[in-house]
C-alpha positions as CSV (number, residue, x, y, z in Angstrom):
1,M,96.5,-232.5,51.4
2,T,92.8,-233.4,50.9
3,V,91.0,-236.2,52.7
4,A,87.4,-237.0,51.9
5,I,85.1,-238.6,54.4
6,K,81.3,-239.2,54.5
7,N,79.5,-237.1,57.1
8,N,77.0,-239.2,59.1
9,N,75.1,-237.4,61.8
10,K,75.0,-240.6,63.9
11,T,78.7,-240.9,64.4
12,P,81.2,-238.2,65.5
13,L,83.2,-236.4,62.9
14,V,86.8,-237.5,63.2
15,V,89.8,-235.7,61.8
16,P,92.2,-238.3,60.4
17,A,95.5,-238.7,62.1
18,S,97.4,-237.8,58.9
19,V,95.6,-234.4,58.7
20,R,96.3,-233.7,62.4
21,R,100.0,-234.5,61.9
22,R,100.1,-232.3,58.8
23,A,98.5,-229.4,60.8
24,G,101.1,-229.9,63.6
25,F,98.6,-230.7,66.4
26,K,100.0,-232.5,69.3
27,S,98.3,-235.2,71.4
28,G,96.5,-233.6,74.4
29,Q,96.6,-230.1,72.9
30,E,93.5,-228.0,73.3
31,L,91.9,-227.0,70.1
32,E,89.4,-224.3,69.2
33,F,86.7,-224.9,66.5
34,K,85.1,-222.0,64.5
35,A,82.3,-222.5,62.0
36,S,81.2,-220.0,59.4
37,G,79.7,-220.3,56.0
38,G,80.1,-224.0,55.7
39,V,83.7,-223.9,56.7
40,I,85.1,-225.3,60.0
41,T,88.4,-223.9,61.1
42,I,90.4,-225.8,63.8
43,L,93.0,-223.7,65.6
44,P,95.3,-224.4,68.6
45,K,93.6,-222.8,71.7
46,L,95.8,-220.0,72.9
47,P,96.4,-219.5,76.6
48,S,94.7,-216.5,78.2
49,A,96.8,-213.8,79.8
50,D,95.5,-214.9,83.2
51,D,97.3,-218.2,82.8
52,E,100.7,-216.5,82.1
53,Y,101.3,-214.8,85.4
54,T,100.7,-215.6,89.1
55,A,98.5,-213.3,91.1
56,E,101.6,-211.6,92.6
57,Q,103.2,-211.0,89.2
58,R,99.9,-209.6,87.9
59,A,99.7,-207.2,90.9
60,F,103.3,-206.1,90.3
61,I,102.6,-205.4,86.6
62,D,99.4,-203.6,87.4
63,A,101.2,-201.4,89.9
64,Q,104.0,-200.6,87.3
65,L,101.3,-199.7,84.7
66,D,99.5,-197.4,87.2
67,A,102.8,-195.7,88.1
68,G,103.6,-195.2,84.4
69,E,100.2,-193.5,83.8
70,K,101.1,-190.9,86.4
71,T,104.4,-189.9,84.7
72,Q,104.7,-186.8,82.6
73,I,103.7,-187.3,79.0
74,H,104.8,-185.0,76.2
75,G,102.6,-184.3,73.2
76,P,100.5,-184.7,71.2
77,F,102.3,-182.4,68.8
78,D,100.6,-180.4,66.1
79,S,103.1,-181.4,63.5
80,A,106.4,-183.3,62.9
81,D,108.2,-179.9,63.0
82,S,106.8,-179.1,66.4
83,L,108.0,-182.5,67.6
84,V,111.5,-181.9,66.2
85,A,111.7,-178.5,67.8
86,Y,110.7,-179.9,71.1
87,L,113.3,-182.7,70.9
88,K,116.0,-180.2,70.0
89,T,115.1,-178.1,73.0
90,E,115.3,-181.2,75.2
91,I,118.7,-182.1,73.8
92,K,120.0,-178.6,74.6
93,K,118.6,-178.8,78.2
94,R,120.2,-182.1,78.8
95,A,123.6,-181.0,77.4
96,V,123.5,-178.1,79.8
97,L,122.7,-180.4,82.7
98,K,125.6,-182.7,81.8
99,K,128.0,-179.8,81.7
100,S,126.9,-178.5,85.1
101,K,127.2,-182.0,86.6
102,R,130.8,-182.3,85.4
103,H,132.0,-179.2,87.2
């Protein structure tokens, strides 16, 4: 869809309602404008991560991430073969543990 208007620096530039509808913009929605090389891009403004969680939720998530960083991490491995060898060793260890727990 193409709509032509005449730019007049004395009046605000208005995006026609038909273009806004075609883009899927809703009334009251926050929009973000970017200009580069003679092109103006209008995008819906995305919420920041701070708006998604309460302070309590954010503190809980941060604590979980901190705890995760303290856990044992395996690797990096020199090659895919060394990774496969490590995994096979772990599988054998776990199989032995399962057998010992059954008895």
